[in-house]
C-alpha positions as CSV (number, residue, x, y, z in Angstrom):
1,M,20.1,4.7,17.3
2,S,23.4,6.5,16.6
3,N,23.7,9.5,14.2
4,A,25.5,7.2,11.8
5,Q,22.6,4.7,11.8
6,Q,19.9,7.4,11.6
7,K,18.7,8.1,8.0
8,K,16.6,10.8,6.5
9,Y,13.7,9.9,4.2
10,L,11.1,11.7,2.1
11,V,7.7,10.1,2.3
12,T,5.5,11.3,-0.6
13,G,1.8,10.9,0.2
14,G,2.7,10.5,3.9
15,A,-0.6,12.1,5.0
16,G,-2.6,9.2,3.5
17,Y,-3.5,5.8,5.0
18,V,-0.5,3.7,4.2
19,G,1.9,6.5,4.0
20,S,1.1,7.8,7.5
21,V,1.6,4.3,9.0
22,V,4.9,3.9,7.2
23,A,6.1,7.3,8.3
24,A,5.2,6.4,11.9
25,H,7.2,3.2,11.7
26,L,10.2,5.1,10.3
27,L,10.1,7.6,13.2
28,E,9.8,4.8,15.7
29,A,12.9,3.3,14.1
30,G,14.7,6.5,14.9
31,H,14.9,8.0,11.4
32,R,14.2,11.6,10.3
33,V,11.1,11.9,8.1
34,T,9.8,14.6,5.8
35,V,6.2,14.1,4.6
36,L,5.3,15.6,1.3
37,D,1.6,15.7,0.6
38,D,-0.8,18.1,-1.1
39,L,-3.7,17.0,1.2
40,S,-6.0,16.4,-1.9
41,T,-6.8,12.9,-0.4
42,G,-4.5,12.9,2.6
43,H,-5.2,14.5,6.0
44,R,-3.1,16.8,8.1
45,A,-4.1,14.7,11.2
46,G,-2.5,11.7,9.5
47,V,1.0,13.2,9.6
48,P,2.8,11.6,12.5
49,E,4.1,13.8,15.3
50,G,7.9,14.2,14.8
51,A,7.7,14.3,11.0
52,E,8.4,17.5,9.1
53,F,5.4,18.3,7.0
54,V,5.6,20.0,3.6
55,E,2.3,20.7,1.8
56,G,3.0,20.4,-1.9
57,R,2.7,18.2,-5.0
58,I,5.2,15.5,-6.1
59,Q,5.6,17.5,-9.3
60,D,7.5,20.1,-7.2
61,A,9.6,17.6,-5.2
62,A,12.8,19.3,-6.5
63,K,12.0,22.3,-4.2
64,W,12.6,20.1,-1.1
65,L,14.7,17.1,-2.2
66,D,18.4,17.5,-1.7
67,P,21.5,15.3,-1.2
68,S,20.9,15.1,2.6
69,Y,18.1,12.5,1.9
70,D,19.0,8.8,2.0
71,G,15.9,7.6,0.2
72,V,12.3,8.2,-0.9
73,L,9.2,6.2,-0.2
74,H,6.6,7.0,-2.8
75,F,2.9,6.7,-1.9
76,A,1.5,9.8,-3.6
77,A,-1.1,8.7,-6.1
78,F,-4.8,8.8,-6.9
79,S,-6.2,5.3,-6.3
80,Q,-9.9,5.2,-7.0
81,V,-10.6,2.6,-9.7
82,G,-14.0,3.9,-10.7
83,E,-12.8,7.5,-10.9
84,S,-9.9,6.5,-13.1
85,V,-12.3,5.0,-15.6
86,V,-14.3,8.3,-16.0
87,N,-11.4,10.7,-15.5
88,P,-8.3,8.8,-16.7
89,E,-6.3,12.0,-17.5
90,K,-6.2,12.8,-13.8
91,Y,-4.4,9.6,-13.2
92,W,-1.9,10.0,-16.0
93,V,-1.1,13.6,-15.0
94,N,-0.6,12.8,-11.3
95,N,0.5,9.2,-11.0
96,V,2.7,9.1,-14.1
97,G,3.6,12.7,-14.7
98,G,4.2,13.4,-11.1
99,T,6.4,10.4,-10.7
100,T,8.4,11.5,-13.8
101,E,9.2,14.8,-11.9
102,L,9.9,13.0,-8.7
103,L,12.5,10.7,-10.4
104,A,14.1,13.7,-12.1
105,A,14.4,15.4,-8.7
106,M,15.9,12.3,-7.2
107,R,18.4,12.1,-10.0
108,D,19.4,15.7,-9.7
109,A,19.8,15.4,-5.9
110,G,21.8,12.2,-6.1
111,V,19.2,10.2,-4.1
112,R,19.5,6.7,-5.3
113,T,17.2,4.6,-3.2
114,L,13.4,4.3,-3.8
115,V,10.6,2.2,-2.4
116,F,7.4,2.5,-4.5
117,S,3.9,1.6,-3.4
118,S,2.6,-0.2,-6.4
119,T,-0.5,-2.4,-6.7
120,A,-1.6,-5.9,-7.7
121,A,-4.1,-4.2,-9.9
122,T,-1.3,-4.2,-12.5
123,Y,-2.1,-7.9,-13.0
124,G,-5.7,-7.2,-14.0
125,E,-7.7,-10.5,-13.9
126,P,-5.1,-13.2,-13.7
127,D,-5.9,-16.8,-14.8
128,Q,-4.2,-18.3,-11.7
129,V,-3.8,-17.8,-8.0
130,P,-1.9,-17.3,-5.9
131,I,-0.5,-14.4,-8.1
132,T,3.2,-14.5,-8.7
133,E,5.4,-11.7,-10.0
134,D,6.1,-13.6,-13.3
135,L,2.5,-13.5,-14.4
136,P,1.6,-11.2,-17.3
137,T,0.5,-7.7,-16.4
138,A,-2.8,-6.7,-17.9
139,P,-4.5,-3.9,-15.9
140,T,-8.2,-3.5,-16.6
141,N,-8.5,0.2,-15.6
142,P,-6.4,3.4,-15.9
143,Y,-5.5,3.3,-12.2
144,G,-3.8,-0.1,-12.6
145,A,-2.3,1.0,-15.9
146,S,-0.8,4.2,-14.4
147,K,0.9,2.2,-11.6
148,L,2.2,-0.3,-14.2
149,A,3.6,2.7,-16.2
150,V,5.4,3.9,-13.2
151,D,6.9,0.5,-12.6
152,H,8.2,0.6,-16.2
153,M,9.6,4.1,-15.6
154,I,11.4,2.9,-12.4
155,S,12.9,0.0,-14.3
156,G,14.3,2.3,-16.9
157,E,15.6,4.7,-14.3
158,C,17.4,1.9,-12.5
159,A,19.0,0.6,-15.6
160,A,20.1,4.0,-17.0
161,H,21.0,5.9,-13.8
162,G,21.9,3.4,-11.1
163,L,18.8,3.7,-9.0
164,A,18.1,0.9,-6.5
165,A,14.4,0.4,-6.2
166,V,11.7,-1.9,-4.8
167,S,8.1,-1.9,-5.9
168,L,5.6,-3.6,-3.6
169,R,2.4,-4.9,-5.1
170,Y,-0.6,-5.7,-2.9
171,F,-4.4,-5.8,-2.9
172,N,-6.5,-5.0,0.1
173,V,-4.9,-3.1,3.0
174,A,-6.9,-3.1,6.2
175,G,-6.7,-2.5,9.9
176,A,-5.2,0.5,11.7
177,Y,-2.1,1.4,13.6
178,G,-2.9,3.4,16.7
179,A,-4.0,6.9,15.6
180,Y,-3.5,6.1,11.9
181,G,-6.2,4.4,9.8
182,E,-8.5,4.7,6.8
183,R,-10.0,8.2,6.3
184,H,-11.1,7.8,2.6
185,D,-13.9,9.9,1.3
186,P,-15.6,8.4,-0.6
187,E,-14.9,5.0,1.0
188,S,-14.7,2.0,-1.3
189,H,-13.0,-0.7,0.8
190,L,-15.0,-3.5,2.3
191,I,-14.0,-3.6,5.9
192,P,-14.5,0.1,6.7
193,L,-17.8,0.0,4.7
194,V,-19.1,-2.8,6.8
195,L,-17.9,-1.0,10.0
196,Q,-20.0,2.0,8.8
197,V,-23.0,-0.3,9.0
198,A,-22.1,-1.2,12.6
199,Q,-21.8,2.5,13.4
200,G,-25.2,3.2,12.0
201,K,-23.8,5.3,9.2
202,R,-25.0,2.9,6.5
203,E,-28.2,0.8,6.6
204,A,-26.8,-2.3,5.0
205,I,-23.8,-3.7,3.1
206,S,-24.3,-4.8,-0.5
207,V,-22.9,-8.2,-1.5
208,F,-22.1,-8.0,-5.2
209,G,-22.7,-11.6,-6.4
210,D,-23.2,-14.7,-4.4
211,D,-22.8,-17.4,-7.1
212,Y,-19.1,-17.4,-7.6
213,A,-17.1,-20.7,-7.5
214,T,-16.0,-20.1,-3.9
215,P,-17.0,-22.0,-0.7
216,D,-19.8,-19.5,0.1
217,G,-20.4,-18.0,-3.3
218,T,-18.9,-14.6,-2.6
219,C,-15.6,-13.2,-3.8
220,V,-12.4,-14.1,-2.0
221,R,-9.7,-11.4,-1.4
222,D,-6.3,-11.3,0.2
223,Y,-6.2,-8.8,3.2
224,I,-3.0,-7.5,4.7
225,H,-2.7,-5.6,7.9
226,V,-1.4,-2.0,7.3
227,A,1.3,-2.5,10.0
228,D,2.6,-5.7,8.2
229,L,2.6,-3.6,5.1
230,A,4.7,-0.9,6.8
231,D,7.1,-3.6,8.0
232,A,7.6,-4.6,4.4
233,H,8.4,-1.1,3.3
234,L,11.0,-0.7,5.9
235,L,12.6,-4.0,5.0
236,A,12.5,-3.0,1.3
237,L,14.2,0.2,2.2
238,G,16.9,-1.6,4.1
239,A,17.5,-4.0,1.2
240,A,17.9,-1.1,-1.3
241,L,20.2,1.0,0.8
242,P,24.0,0.6,0.4
243,S,24.9,-1.8,3.3
244,P,27.0,-4.9,4.1
245,T,25.4,-8.3,3.5
246,T,22.9,-9.1,6.3
247,T,21.4,-12.4,7.3
248,L,17.8,-13.5,7.8
249,D,16.6,-15.7,10.6
250,G,18.3,-19.0,10.4
251,G,21.5,-17.6,9.1
252,A,20.5,-17.5,5.4
253,A,22.1,-14.6,3.5
254,R,19.8,-11.9,2.2
255,R,20.7,-10.5,-1.2
256,G,20.3,-6.8,-1.2
257,V,19.0,-4.7,-4.1
258,N,22.0,-3.4,-6.1
259,P,22.2,0.0,-7.9
260,G,20.6,-0.6,-11.2
261,E,18.2,-3.2,-10.0
262,H,14.4,-2.9,-9.7
263,L,13.0,-5.6,-7.5
264,I,9.2,-6.2,-7.7
265,C,7.6,-8.1,-4.8
266,N,4.0,-9.1,-4.2
267,L,2.6,-8.9,-0.7
268,G,-0.2,-10.9,0.8
269,N,-1.2,-13.3,3.5
270,G,-1.2,-16.2,1.1
271,N,-4.8,-17.1,1.7
272,G,-8.0,-15.0,1.3
273,F,-11.2,-14.3,3.0
274,S,-14.6,-14.1,1.4
275,V,-17.0,-11.2,1.5
276,R,-19.3,-13.1,3.8
277,E,-16.4,-14.1,6.1
278,V,-15.5,-10.4,6.4
279,I,-19.1,-9.5,7.2
280,E,-19.5,-12.2,9.8
281,T,-16.2,-11.3,11.4
282,V,-17.4,-7.7,11.8
283,R,-20.5,-8.9,13.4
284,Q,-18.5,-10.9,15.9
285,V,-16.0,-8.2,16.7
286,T,-18.5,-5.3,17.0
287,G,-21.4,-7.1,18.4
288,H,-23.7,-5.4,15.9
289,P,-26.0,-6.9,13.3
290,I,-24.9,-6.3,9.8
291,P,-27.9,-6.4,7.3
292,E,-26.9,-7.6,3.8
293,I,-28.4,-6.6,0.5
294,A,-27.9,-9.0,-2.5
295,A,-26.7,-7.1,-5.5
296,P,-25.7,-8.2,-9.1
297,R,-22.1,-9.1,-9.8
298,R,-19.9,-6.1,-10.7
299,G,-18.1,-6.4,-14.1
300,G,-14.5,-7.4,-13.8
301,D,-14.7,-8.9,-10.3
302,P,-12.7,-12.2,-10.4
303,A,-13.8,-14.9,-7.9
304,V,-10.5,-15.2,-6.1
305,L,-7.5,-12.8,-5.9
306,V,-4.7,-14.0,-3.6
307,A,-1.1,-12.9,-3.8
308,S,2.0,-15.0,-3.3
309,A,4.6,-13.4,-1.1
310,E,7.3,-15.9,-1.6
311,R,9.7,-13.5,-3.3
312,A,9.2,-10.9,-0.5
313,K,10.0,-13.6,2.1
314,E,13.1,-14.7,0.2
315,R,14.5,-11.3,-0.8
316,L,13.3,-9.1,2.1
317,G,12.8,-11.5,4.9
318,W,9.2,-10.4,5.3
319,R,6.4,-12.4,6.8
320,P,3.0,-11.1,7.9
321,T,2.5,-11.4,11.6
322,R,-1.0,-9.9,11.8
323,A,-2.8,-12.2,9.4
324,D,-5.8,-13.0,11.7
325,L,-8.9,-11.4,10.2
326,A,-10.5,-10.8,13.6
327,G,-7.4,-8.9,14.7
328,I,-7.4,-6.8,11.5
329,V,-11.1,-5.9,11.9
330,A,-10.6,-5.2,15.7
331,D,-7.9,-2.7,14.9
332,A,-10.0,-1.0,12.2
333,W,-13.0,-0.9,14.6
334,E,-11.0,0.7,17.4
335,F,-9.8,3.4,15.0
336,A,-13.3,4.0,13.6
337,Q,-14.7,4.4,17.1
338,R,-11.8,6.8,18.0
339,R,-12.7,9.0,15.0
340,E,-16.3,8.9,16.0
341,S,-15.5,10.3,19.5
342,Q,-13.3,13.1,18.3
């Protein structure tokens, strides 16, 4: 990559799960990367080699952000749904207040390109699937509400100050990318929880409800490989950067994101996997028995949540290439074993 093609990006929350994988992809593409993370939930080991690391809060982004940056990828957020219910102020202060300061720092530095890691939790419990971007947003917890508030803030920033921004909304990220994978503590995601059973760290996996209107009675969710997610972020970044018109495969013109526009895209595989399908896949991949414990339904758990990615395909040229559940689980299992041996 020539110096003219090389870009410089700030990745907030780049020591976390998704942020670290995106930072690694940016470095592999030949760009310069600065990771800003306070390590409250991220891990120093998650910062890719070759990235500059700054330990700090997004509220203080103005200390490091300057006109030399071409764009910002924003992952820094608290994301535990249960915690957000009992400690909502933590989410408003960090997710919303912190982003307010980040947008101000970007404005002052003249950095006019943003990709935001949003969430499909902004839709709450939709009445139809697959979920499209034109469905009403009705988050059912402060975490989802804080992310929706940031999306509204970004729309206002775009309209008033010429920011070009893309928000990516997705549900369940899974898998790993080489040395980068899930290190959550506490862990709340299904695949790593089931893998903990395979590792002997957990006696059994709880199945919350087995009488849903689904083929096997358990909830169905859309899983997306973290590397596919990273690809989407790089495509979104390319769409929002000032550049000549590009074409997608087949010669169709891709319409970029213009200054003043806030593009919101859902990401997903387009079909979901049930809790029991995930458990059985882990059994097959790991070769370990996975005992199950039947548990009551959790309040607010819809039977099926699957996202439509048609807009991302049309506007960004994104298509998931790692949609096989066994492959997703195998990558996550390899990462879990690597951590165990360290």
